[in-house]
C-alpha positions, 0 to 999 in steps of 0.5 A: 814970578809964580812961587806957589800954586794953590789948587781947589779940590772939588772939580779940579783935583777930584771929579766930585762936583758932578756927583754933588750936583746930581744928589743936591738937585734930586733931594731938593726936587723931592721937597718941591724945590726945583732948580735948573741945573745950569743956574744951580751950578752958576749960583752955588758952586764953590760955596762952603756947606754953611753958606750953601745951606743958608742960601737954600734955607732962604729959598725954602722960606721964600718959595715954600714958606717953611724951613727946609734945612733939617729935612734936606741936609742929612739926606744930602750928606748921606747920599753924597757920601755914598756917591763919593764912596762908590763913584769918585775918581781923580780928574784925568791927568791930575797926578802927573800934573801935580807931581810936576809942580816945582813950586810950593803947593797947597789945596784950598777948598770949600769942603770940610776938612773931613771931606777933603781927607776922604777925597784926597786919600781915596784918589791918592792925592793927599800925600802930594799936598799934606800938610798944606790942605786947607778947608772952609773950616779954617776961616771965618769967611770962605769963598768968595771971600779971599780968606782961605787963599790968604791963609794958604799963602801965609802958611806957605810963606809966599806973597799973594802976588806970587801965587797962582790959583786953579779954580772951576767956580766963579766963587773961587775965581772971585776969592782968588782975585780978591786975594791979589792972586793970579787965577786960571779957570779949569774946565776938566771936571765932568760938570763943566760946560760952555756956560761955565767957561763963559762965567769963568772968563767973565769973573776974571780968570786970566786963562781957561785951561781945558784939562790937566795935559794942557796945564802940565805944559803951561806949568813949564812956562811959569 
């Protein structure tokens, strides 16, 4: 029996991943660090900023022979914030789907608390979840560690085995499974493709959900 549904934010509730990837790949290319978009998504999606930046710094040292973090981090932050301000939208159908959830619900995201508040308030989703909105800053180890999902379940007062997580990244699916929760892979974000579907299936998502219209129907069966 499912008593709580825990939602990732970026690429699940709001269509922000496609904006972030666009900015990040462009900034890295400007300093001579090129990434193939599909491989970039597969490796980095779902990471906290701290973990993501550490991985990029290691790549800079290995591939360029120098530290890059001070060069790229401010540019990425400023350009992503501008892209969010100008272009962020909620993923189609999410408001109706979230409103239909009868179980307890929470957001557990690798974004910072500040970023989450901006995105969820911009798209009219904040009040659907508050106060149960948890960020990477609330735990020592974010996804793919289970800590963030365990925190959300604990604050909701629901056992892990009775929680369903909705995620779009391998890191998120891995974290949910490590927490002992059921997990669906979500394909509705603008950044998703057939490779992403295969990665979600391979990482152990029990079901792949195409969009919020499908999820809304499935919520009725829980």
